[in-house]
C-alpha positions in Angstrom: 77.4 130.3 83.9 73.9 130.6 85.6 70.6 129.2 84.7 68.8 132.0 82.7 65.7 130.8 83.8 65.9 130.1 87.4 69.3 131.7 88.0 71.0 128.7 89.8 74.7 128.3 89.3 74.7 125.6 87.0 73.5 126.2 83.4 74.4 123.0 81.6 71.8 122.7 78.7 71.4 125.1 75.6 67.6 125.0 75.1 66.3 125.9 72.0 62.8 127.6 71.7 60.6 126.4 69.0 59.4 127.9 66.7 62.2 130.2 66.1 62.0 133.9 65.6 63.5 135.8 63.1 63.9 139.1 65.6 65.3 137.2 68.6 67.9 134.6 69.3 66.0 131.5 70.3 68.7 129.8 72.7 69.0 130.1 76.3 71.4 128.6 78.9 69.4 126.5 81.4 70.1 123.7 84.3 68.6 120.4 84.1 66.1 121.0 87.0 64.5 123.8 84.6 64.7 121.5 81.2 62.8 118.8 83.4 60.2 121.4 84.5 59.9 122.6 81.1 59.0 119.5 79.8 56.3 118.9 82.6 55.3 122.3 83.7 52.2 121.3 85.6 54.0 118.6 87.8 56.5 121.2 88.5 54.3 124.3 89.2 55.7 125.1 92.8 59.3 124.9 91.4 58.4 127.2 88.7 57.4 129.9 90.8 60.4 131.8 89.7 58.9 132.8 86.7 57.7 135.7 88.4 61.3 137.0 88.2 62.1 135.6 84.8 59.5 137.2 82.9 61.1 140.5 83.5 64.5 139.4 82.0 66.1 141.5 79.5 66.7 138.7 77.2 63.6 138.0 75.0 63.9 134.4 75.0 63.7 134.0 78.5 61.0 136.5 78.7 58.8 134.4 75.8 59.7 131.2 77.5 58.5 132.6 80.8 55.1 133.8 79.5 54.6 130.3 77.5 55.3 128.5 80.9 53.0 130.8 83.0 50.5 130.3 80.4 50.5 126.5 80.8 50.3 127.1 84.5 47.4 129.6 84.4 45.0 127.5 86.4 47.5 128.3 89.1 46.3 131.9 90.7 49.9 132.7 91.2 50.7 132.1 87.5 47.7 134.1 86.4 48.3 137.1 88.5 52.0 137.2 87.1 50.4 137.0 83.7 48.2 139.9 84.4 51.2 142.2 85.0 53.6 140.6 82.7 54.6 143.1 79.7 56.0 141.7 76.3 56.4 144.0 73.4 54.4 143.3 70.4 57.2 141.3 68.5 57.9 139.3 71.9 53.9 138.6 72.4 53.8 137.3 68.4 56.3 135.0 69.3 55.2 133.6 72.7 51.7 133.4 71.0 53.2 131.4 68.1 55.1 129.2 70.6 51.7 128.8 72.7 49.6 127.8 69.3 52.4 125.4 68.0 52.3 123.7 71.4 48.6 123.3 71.5 48.3 122.2 67.7 50.7 119.2 68.9 48.6 118.4 71.7 45.7 117.5 69.6 45.0 113.8 68.6 42.3 113.0 66.8 41.2 109.1 66.6 38.5 107.5 64.4 36.0 105.1 65.5 38.3 102.1 65.8 40.9 103.9 67.6 43.3 104.7 64.4 45.0 108.2 64.4 43.6 110.8 61.9 46.0 113.0 60.2 45.3 116.0 57.8 45.0 114.6 54.2 43.8 111.2 55.2 40.7 109.8 53.5 37.8 108.6 55.8 34.7 106.5 55.2 31.5 107.5 57.0 30.0 104.6 58.9 26.4 105.8 60.0 24.2 108.0 58.0 24.5 111.3 59.5 22.0 114.3 59.3 23.8 117.6 58.1 22.3 120.3 60.1 21.7 123.5 58.1 22.8 122.0 55.0 19.7 119.9 54.1 21.3 116.6 53.5 22.0 113.3 55.0 25.6 112.0 54.9 25.2 108.5 53.5 27.2 105.6 55.4 29.8 104.6 53.2 30.5 107.9 51.7 34.2 108.4 51.4 35.7 111.9 52.6 38.9 112.7 51.1 41.8 115.2 52.2 40.4 116.0 55.4 41.5 118.8 57.5 42.0 118.6 61.4 40.6 121.2 63.8 41.8 122.2 67.1 39.0 120.1 68.8 39.8 116.4 69.3 37.2 114.1 67.6 36.2 116.5 65.0 37.5 117.1 61.4 36.3 118.8 58.1 36.1 117.6 55.0 33.8 118.0 51.9 30.4 116.1 51.3 28.2 116.5 48.5 30.6 119.6 47.9 29.9 121.2 51.1 32.5 121.5 54.0 31.1 120.4 57.1 32.4 119.2 60.4 32.2 115.6 60.9 32.4 113.9 64.4 35.5 111.2 64.1 33.7 108.7 66.1 31.1 108.4 62.8 34.3 107.9 60.7 36.9 105.1 60.0 40.2 105.7 58.4 40.5 104.4 54.7 43.5 103.2 52.9 
């Protein structure tokens, strides 16, 4: 069987696209070279030029994965040119955007002042008095902020201080036990 992405004659891997779609089959057959390229698209941008053809596949999973990879490579003018003319129907575009969002969310790592990884639901302690702009108070050193929420910006978290939901810079926080 041919690779469903690059069309080479040696599809050896069943590749599952996550998150799954309820509308489409999320498994495609690909070659090992494509599998490696999917894992490191920026290092394989020249190899991935075949995406200009695979974005037009009849298989929705192939189109969606091609769109996601092109989005990863959009700093390359050739990839942006292909994205500009690509067409995905509404359901395919919704699935592709869900994949892109899930991928970008997993890339965000927020560390406290000591380099400890912060996760949603953690408690942190403020290590420096912080003026809260727009709220008219100072978040005092030693204040514990419970049940934090991560943002898509590394180095920022959201939490409640004095009953007000604010964004805090993680460099002024340390993880509490």
